[in-house]
C-alpha positions as CSV (number, residue, x, y, z in Angstrom):
1,M,64.3,-66.2,141.0
2,F,68.0,-65.8,141.9
3,E,69.7,-62.4,142.1
4,R,73.2,-61.4,141.1
5,K,74.4,-61.8,144.7
6,D,73.4,-65.5,144.6
7,I,75.4,-66.4,141.5
8,S,78.9,-66.8,143.0
9,K,77.4,-69.1,145.6
10,L,75.6,-71.1,142.9
11,K,78.9,-71.6,141.0
12,K,80.5,-73.3,144.0
13,D,80.7,-77.1,144.0
14,I,78.0,-79.0,145.9
15,I,79.7,-81.4,148.3
16,L,78.2,-84.8,149.1
17,D,79.5,-87.1,151.8
18,V,78.0,-90.5,151.0
19,E,78.4,-94.2,151.7
20,L,78.3,-96.4,148.5
21,L,78.9,-100.1,148.4
22,G,80.2,-100.0,151.9
23,S,82.7,-97.2,151.3
24,K,82.7,-93.6,152.3
25,F,83.1,-90.9,149.6
26,N,83.4,-87.2,149.4
27,L,82.0,-86.3,146.1
28,H,81.8,-82.9,144.4
29,S,78.9,-82.0,142.1
30,R,77.7,-78.9,140.3
31,W,74.5,-77.4,139.0
32,G,73.9,-78.6,135.5
33,V,74.9,-82.2,135.9
34,F,72.5,-85.0,136.6
35,S,71.1,-85.1,140.2
36,P,73.6,-82.5,141.6
37,R,72.2,-82.3,145.2
38,S,72.1,-86.0,146.1
39,I,72.6,-89.5,144.6
40,D,69.3,-90.1,142.7
41,D,66.9,-92.8,143.8
42,G,67.6,-95.0,140.7
43,T,71.3,-95.1,141.4
44,L,70.7,-95.8,145.1
45,L,68.5,-98.7,144.2
46,L,71.0,-100.0,141.7
47,M,73.9,-99.8,144.2
48,K,72.1,-102.3,146.5
49,Y,72.4,-105.0,143.8
50,I,75.8,-104.5,142.2
51,S,79.3,-105.4,143.2
52,A,82.6,-106.1,141.6
53,D,85.3,-108.8,142.0
54,E,88.8,-107.4,142.8
55,S,90.1,-107.9,139.3
56,D,87.1,-106.9,137.3
57,V,87.2,-104.5,134.4
58,C,84.1,-102.4,134.5
59,L,82.4,-99.7,132.5
60,D,80.2,-97.0,134.1
61,L,78.1,-95.8,131.1
62,G,76.8,-92.2,131.7
63,C,78.9,-91.8,134.8
64,G,77.9,-88.3,135.8
65,Y,80.2,-87.1,138.6
66,G,81.2,-90.7,139.3
67,P,79.3,-92.3,142.2
68,I,78.8,-95.8,140.5
69,G,82.2,-96.0,138.9
70,L,84.1,-94.9,141.9
71,A,82.3,-97.2,144.3
72,L,83.0,-100.1,141.9
73,A,86.7,-99.1,141.6
74,R,87.1,-99.4,145.4
75,Q,85.9,-103.0,145.1
76,C,87.9,-104.0,142.0
77,H,91.1,-102.5,143.3
78,K,93.2,-104.9,141.2
79,G,91.1,-104.2,138.1
80,Q,90.0,-101.0,136.5
81,V,86.9,-98.9,135.9
82,H,86.2,-96.9,132.7
83,M,83.7,-94.1,133.3
84,V,82.2,-92.3,130.3
85,D,79.8,-89.5,129.8
86,K,79.0,-87.1,127.0
87,D,79.0,-84.1,129.4
88,F,82.5,-82.6,129.8
89,I,81.7,-81.1,133.2
90,A,80.6,-84.6,134.4
91,V,83.9,-86.1,133.2
92,E,85.9,-83.4,134.9
93,L,84.0,-83.9,138.1
94,A,84.3,-87.7,138.0
95,N,88.1,-87.5,137.5
96,D,88.4,-84.9,140.3
97,N,86.3,-87.1,142.6
98,A,88.6,-90.1,141.8
99,K,91.6,-88.0,142.9
100,R,89.8,-86.6,145.9
101,N,89.0,-90.1,147.1
102,G,92.4,-91.6,146.4
103,I,91.1,-93.9,143.6
104,T,93.8,-94.6,140.9
105,N,92.1,-97.4,139.0
106,A,89.2,-95.4,137.5
107,K,89.3,-92.9,134.7
108,A,86.6,-90.8,133.2
109,Y,86.6,-89.7,129.6
110,L,84.2,-88.1,127.0
111,S,82.2,-90.6,125.0
112,D,78.7,-90.6,123.6
113,A,77.9,-94.1,124.8
114,F,80.5,-96.4,123.2
115,T,81.9,-94.0,120.5
116,H,85.2,-93.4,122.3
117,V,85.5,-96.6,124.3
118,P,88.5,-98.5,123.0
119,D,87.4,-101.6,121.0
120,E,90.2,-103.7,122.3
121,I,89.0,-103.6,125.9
122,K,86.6,-106.2,127.0
123,F,84.6,-105.7,130.2
124,N,83.4,-108.1,132.9
125,Q,80.6,-105.7,133.8
126,I,78.8,-102.7,132.2
127,I,76.7,-100.7,134.6
128,S,74.4,-97.8,133.7
129,N,71.6,-95.6,135.1
130,I,70.1,-95.1,131.7
131,P,68.2,-91.8,131.3
132,A,64.6,-92.2,130.2
133,K,64.8,-89.5,127.6
134,V,67.8,-91.2,125.7
135,G,65.3,-92.5,123.1
136,R,64.7,-96.1,122.0
137,E,67.0,-95.8,119.0
138,Q,70.0,-94.8,121.1
139,L,69.0,-97.5,123.7
140,S,69.2,-100.1,120.9
141,I,72.6,-98.8,119.8
142,I,73.8,-99.0,123.4
143,L,72.7,-102.6,123.9
144,Y,74.3,-103.9,120.7
145,D,77.5,-102.0,121.5
146,A,77.4,-103.3,125.1
147,Y,77.2,-106.9,123.8
148,D,80.3,-106.4,121.6
149,A,82.2,-104.7,124.5
150,L,81.6,-107.5,127.0
151,E,83.7,-110.6,127.4
152,L,82.0,-114.0,127.3
153,G,80.3,-114.4,130.7
154,G,80.3,-110.6,131.2
155,M,77.1,-108.9,132.3
156,I,75.2,-105.7,131.8
157,T,73.2,-104.3,134.7
158,V,71.0,-101.2,134.1
159,V,68.5,-99.2,136.1
160,T,65.7,-97.6,134.2
161,I,62.3,-96.1,135.0
162,N,59.5,-98.7,135.1
163,G,58.1,-97.3,131.9
164,L,61.0,-98.8,130.0
165,K,60.6,-102.3,131.6
166,D,59.1,-104.1,128.6
167,F,61.5,-102.4,126.1
168,I,64.5,-103.4,128.1
169,K,63.2,-107.0,128.6
170,S,62.5,-107.6,125.0
171,N,65.7,-106.0,123.8
172,F,67.9,-107.8,126.3
173,K,66.3,-111.1,125.1
174,S,66.8,-110.1,121.5
175,V,70.4,-108.9,121.9
176,F,71.7,-111.2,124.7
177,G,69.3,-114.1,124.5
178,N,68.5,-113.7,128.2
179,Y,67.0,-111.3,130.7
180,K,66.8,-111.2,134.5
181,K,64.8,-108.8,136.6
182,I,66.9,-108.1,139.6
183,K,64.6,-105.7,141.5
184,Q,61.6,-103.6,140.7
185,G,60.7,-100.7,143.0
186,Q,57.9,-98.1,142.8
187,K,59.6,-96.0,140.1
188,Y,62.7,-98.0,138.9
189,I,63.6,-101.4,137.7
190,I,67.0,-103.1,137.7
191,S,67.6,-105.4,134.7
192,Q,70.5,-107.7,133.9
193,A,71.7,-109.8,130.9
194,V,74.7,-112.0,130.4
195,K,76.8,-112.5,127.3
196,Q,76.7,-116.2,126.8
C-alpha cells in the first residue's frame, strides 16, 4: 500500500533507455499504460522479426507509448508511421517520445483500432501487439479492417499469446487467404499474413 508521500513520485514519468531494431531510444512511460516499467516480452519477441524499408508506410496498432512505431520510423525515414491507441495518455506519451527522440515521420492519434485511421491511406505494413483480452469479435473486426487498409502485397504482423494461435491462424487464412507462423516462444507467437 502506498502512502500520500509516495504519490508525487508515482506521478513522475518512468524513463526507459532501450535499444530497439538497432537504434537507441529514450522513452517515457507512466503508470496506467501497458507495460510501463519495461518493454513487454511479446513486443521484444516481435521486434526480433520485423523491419521496415526506407519508404514504407506503417501502422502501429495499439501503440502504447510508442516503442514499435518509433523503432519502425527510424528505419522508414523516407516513409511514415501512423501510431494509434484508444488511450489518450498512451497517444500523448507516444507523440512526446517521438519529439524526444528526434523522430518527425511518426504521429500518434486516438483511434479505437481503425475507427479514425484515414481510409485513403494504404499501408505496406500493419504491426500490432494484440492484447489477449480484446475479444474475438474485436479481433475479427481488426483483421477485416486491416485487410482493407493494406496495399496489395502489404502484410500484417502480430504478436499474441499462444492461446490465440489457432484463432489467429484460422482467421488469417479466412481473411487473407494465407498464414505464416514467424516464431513461437514459450508464451507468445508471431503470425503474419500478406494481402495478395
